[in-house]
N, C-alpha and C positions, 0 to 999 in steps of 0.2 A: 116210479121215478125216485132217484136218489135224493135224500134230504140235503146232504152236504156236497152238492155238485158244483156250486159256484163259489169263487173266492169272496172273502168279506170286503165290502166297499167302505173304506174308512176315509177320514180327513187326511189330506196330504199336504206337506210343505215342499214346494219346489224352490230350490236355491240355485241361482245362476252363478257363473264364475265371476261376474261383475259385482256380486253382493246383493242383488235384488232378490226378494223373496215373494212368492205368490202362494196363496192358499187355494186349494181345490180338493177334489175327491178322487181317489184312485184305489187300486188294490194294494198299493204299497204306501207306507206312512211317509217316506221321504224320497225325493227325486233330486238329482243334480243335473243341471243343464250347462252346456258349454256356451250357449249364446241365447239371449232372450230379446224381447221387444224393447227393453230399456237400453240395450247396448248394440243391437243389430244395425249395421250401416243403412239399411233400407229405411228403417223407422226413425233413426236419429238424423239422417241427412248428412252424415260425415263419412269420410273415407277412413276405414280402419282395416289394417292388415290382419287377417285371421289365418294363422297357420295351424292346422289341426294335425298334430302328431307327426310333424316333419314332412308333410305331403309335398311342399314346394321343393325341398331338397331332394326328395325322391324323384320328382319330375325332372329336375335339372340334371341329376345324375343319369337318368335314363336317356335324355335327349341332348347330351353334350356332343361336341364334335369328335369325341373319342369313339372310334368305330368298335372298340372292344366293349364299351359300355352300352352301346345302342342295342335295342331288341333285334333279334335275328328273324329274318323273314322265313316263312315256311316254303319248302320246295313244292312246286306244283306237280301233280301227277298227270301224266298223259293218259288219255283213254285208249 
């Protein structure tokens, strides 16, 4: 069996986008989170709009009334 088969398990600092930090253990010394229990709407009880990398705009562009922007349907093959 190899001696160095597993990564080192070290202390880790997780930092959220809201500024909250958590201490845990991981194979990486630092992790960055987009959302955590301190700022997630489910845990805080508040409505908060979270747009991850323009997903809402991408959805709106895809499903507009413009037929050129709508996704094209595949043609069905007859057997």
